[in-house]
C-alpha positions in Angstrom: 74.3 110.3 167.3 78.0 109.3 166.9 79.6 109.2 163.5 83.1 108.2 162.4 85.5 111.1 162.7 86.7 111.1 159.1 83.1 111.3 157.9 82.4 114.2 160.2 85.5 116.1 159.0 84.6 115.5 155.4 81.1 116.9 156.0 82.9 120.0 157.5 84.7 120.5 154.2 88.3 119.7 155.1 88.5 117.2 152.2 87.6 113.6 151.4 87.6 110.9 154.1 91.0 109.9 152.9 92.3 113.5 153.3 90.7 113.6 156.8 92.4 110.3 157.7 95.7 111.9 156.7 95.1 114.9 158.9 94.2 112.6 161.8 97.4 110.5 161.3 99.5 113.6 161.2 98.3 114.6 164.6 96.5 117.7 163.4 93.0 116.7 164.7 91.9 116.9 168.4 88.7 115.9 170.1 87.9 117.7 173.3 91.6 118.6 173.5 93.1 115.2 173.1 94.9 114.0 170.0 92.4 112.1 167.7 93.1 108.6 166.5 92.1 106.9 163.2 88.7 105.2 163.6 87.5 107.5 166.4 83.8 108.2 166.7 82.4 111.6 167.7 79.0 113.0 168.5 79.1 116.3 166.6 76.6 118.1 168.8 78.6 117.4 171.9 82.3 117.0 171.0 84.7 119.8 170.2 86.7 118.9 167.2 89.6 121.0 165.9 92.0 120.8 163.0 95.2 122.8 163.5 93.4 124.6 166.3 90.4 125.6 164.1 87.0 124.5 165.4 85.1 122.2 163.0 81.3 122.4 162.7 78.7 121.8 160.1 76.4 124.8 159.8 72.8 123.8 159.6 71.2 124.8 156.3 74.5 125.5 154.7 74.5 124.2 151.1 77.7 122.6 149.7 79.1 124.2 146.5 80.9 122.5 143.7 82.7 124.1 140.8 84.7 123.2 137.7 88.2 124.6 137.2 90.2 124.4 134.0 93.6 123.8 135.6 96.6 125.3 133.7 99.9 123.6 133.3 102.4 124.3 136.1 99.8 124.6 138.9 99.9 121.9 141.6 96.7 120.3 142.8 96.9 121.2 146.5 95.7 124.0 148.7 99.1 124.8 150.1 102.6 124.1 148.8 105.7 124.2 151.0 107.9 124.9 147.9 106.0 128.1 147.1 104.6 126.8 143.8 101.3 128.1 142.4 98.4 126.0 143.7 94.7 125.6 142.7 93.9 127.6 145.8 95.2 130.6 143.9 92.6 130.1 141.3 89.5 129.5 143.5 87.0 132.1 144.6 87.9 133.8 147.9 85.8 133.1 150.9 84.7 129.6 149.9 86.2 126.6 151.8 86.8 124.4 148.7 89.2 121.6 148.0 90.1 119.6 144.8 88.5 116.3 144.1 91.5 114.1 143.4 94.6 115.3 141.6 96.0 116.3 138.3 99.8 116.3 138.0 101.4 119.7 137.5 101.9 119.3 133.8 98.4 118.0 133.1 95.6 120.5 132.3 91.9 120.5 132.2 88.9 119.7 134.3 89.3 119.6 138.0 86.3 119.5 140.3 86.5 121.5 143.5 83.9 121.2 146.2 83.0 121.8 149.9 81.2 118.5 150.0 83.5 115.8 151.4 80.9 113.1 150.9 80.7 113.9 147.2 84.5 113.8 146.9 84.6 110.4 148.6 82.0 109.0 146.2 83.7 110.3 143.1 87.2 109.1 144.1 86.1 105.6 145.3 87.3 103.1 142.7 84.4 100.8 143.5 82.0 103.5 142.0 83.8 103.4 138.6 83.3 107.1 137.9 85.0 107.7 134.5 87.6 110.3 133.8 88.2 111.2 130.1 91.5 112.5 128.8 92.7 113.9 125.5 96.4 113.2 124.9 99.0 114.4 122.4 101.8 111.9 122.0 104.8 111.1 119.9 105.5 107.5 118.9 103.9 104.7 117.0 100.2 104.3 117.5 99.6 101.0 115.8 96.6 98.7 116.3 98.0 96.8 119.3 99.0 100.1 121.0 95.5 101.5 120.4 93.9 98.4 121.8 96.2 98.3 124.9 95.4 101.9 125.7 91.7 101.7 124.9 92.3 104.8 122.7 89.6 106.2 120.5 89.3 109.2 118.1 92.9 108.7 117.0 94.2 111.4 114.7 97.7 112.1 113.2 98.8 115.7 113.4 100.8 117.6 110.7 103.9 117.5 112.8 103.8 113.7 113.0 102.5 113.5 116.6 99.2 111.9 117.3 96.1 112.7 119.5 93.6 110.4 121.0 91.0 110.1 123.7 90.8 107.5 126.5 88.7 107.0 129.7 89.7 105.6 133.0 87.5 104.5 135.9 90.0 105.2 138.7 92.5 108.0 139.3 96.0 106.5 140.0 98.9 108.8 140.1 100.1 109.7 136.6 98.3 106.7 135.3 97.8 107.9 131.7 101.4 108.9 131.4 102.6 105.6 132.7 100.3 103.7 130.4 101.7 105.7 127.4 105.3 105.1 128.5 104.7 101.4 128.6 103.7 101.6 125.0 106.8 103.6 124.0 104.9 106.8 123.7 106.1 110.2 124.9 103.3 112.5 126.2 103.5 116.0 124.8 100.3 117.3 126.4 97.5 115.8 128.5 94.2 117.3 129.3 91.2 116.0 131.3 88.0 116.8 129.4 85.4 115.0 131.5 84.8 113.7 135.1 81.7 111.5 135.4 78.8 113.5 133.8 80.7 116.9 134.1 82.4 118.1 130.9 85.1 120.8 130.6 83.4 122.3 127.6 84.7 125.8 126.5 85.8 126.9 130.0 88.9 129.0 129.6 92.2 127.9 131.1 92.6 129.2 134.6 88.9 130.0 135.0 86.2 128.4 137.2 82.5 128.1 136.9 79.8 126.8 139.3 78.2 123.6 138.3 74.7 124.0 137.0 71.6 122.6 138.7 71.4 120.1 135.9 74.9 118.9 136.5 74.3 118.6 140.2 71.2 116.5 139.4 73.3 114.3 137.2 75.9 113.8 140.0 73.0 113.0 142.4 71.5 110.5 139.9 74.9 108.8 139.4 75.4 108.5 143.2 71.9 107.0 143.5 72.6 104.4 140.7 75.9 103.4 142.3 74.3 103.1 145.8 71.5 100.9 144.4 74.0 98.8 142.6 76.1 98.4 145.8 72.9 97.1 147.5 72.5 94.6 144.6 69.3 96.2 143.2 70.8 96.2 139.6 74.3 96.0 138.0 76.4 99.0 137.3 75.9 100.3 133.7 78.7 102.4 132.2 78.0 106.1 132.1 77.0 107.1 128.6 78.6 110.2 127.4 76.2 112.7 125.8 
């Protein structure tokens, strides 16, 4: 049975479908020796697919793994960096073919999900699924009522040094979105940390450390995917995820 090439590559753990498309567009993917094209279909049991010369296959019975990382400041969200900067790959367990789900800019800390499951990554990153990301920001500037309303800020507190801290949630992950939202309101971000992604919370995970998701958390992700898929079919409208 033929499947779309980017879907097959995602199931092999190279990244999300978008990441797979980037590899295809860059000429790094070959099917039976020829350069692959965007939109190609492959039959996994027949075709030989390689990425940078490495054979791709999905091992039967192999379970995908997903973990949470508390990303430190100064670490870039990529598996390789041409400029020699420290990457999240330096913090992940050896021997596991994992990749980050989305990005946090180098200065932002906190929860970053890493997985071998490209389909899960695609689901979480698709704006249509409205999977919430929650952030805690420390800013300097005036947080008056109009600014709070514009940001959708909650749990606003003033700190002894005159800065302020607040929490906000987004349902898509545009590049540096929180920082740009704050800048439009005349706020300077002093620190930014992601504390939750969908049903997964950062909790007390130490900076620079990882942990495997629990079975309960994986069930919550599966439940969320099921709800969104039912909603996409028109079975019932999307209800916002309720934080516990």
